[in-house]
N, C-alpha and C positions, 0 to 999 in steps of 0.2 A: 505495499498499500503505499507506501516511504517513496520508493521508487517512483511509483505512476504519480504522486502529488510532484514531486518534484521533474518530472518529465512533463507534468500538465502547466508547471510555473514556465518552463524552457519557451513555451511556445510565445506569449507576450514579448518576452524579451528578445527571440529570435524576428519576429516583429517588427521591434523596436531600432533593432538595428539593419535589418533588409526594408524595411516600409520607403512609401513613398515620399514619404515627409520627413526622412531622416536628415539629421543636421549631428555637425560633429558633437556638441555638447548631449542629445541622445545617444551618438554611439559609446560615448564614453559610458555613461550610466549603464546604456544596456552589455556592455562588455564588462564591467563590472558586476552586473547580477550575471551572465555568463559563468564566467571563474566563479561566485559564491555557489550556483547551481553544481558546478563541477564538482566542486572541492565538497561540498556534503554529498554528493553523488557516490560518488568515492567511498567515504564513509557508509552511508546506508546501504552499500554492497556491502562492505567487508564484514558488518555489522546487524547482516538482516534481523536480527533477534531484540535488536537497540530498538 
């Protein structure tokens, strides 16, 4: 369930980065958001019972 939730959170981050109205500032936020998701996804995969 945790992995599914994190993957669901990834969609708006990717949309913010690749979207039609993406700008430098939104790209910075999106990249930070994607990195945060990536770091936590690795933890969730390594600790499925947590």
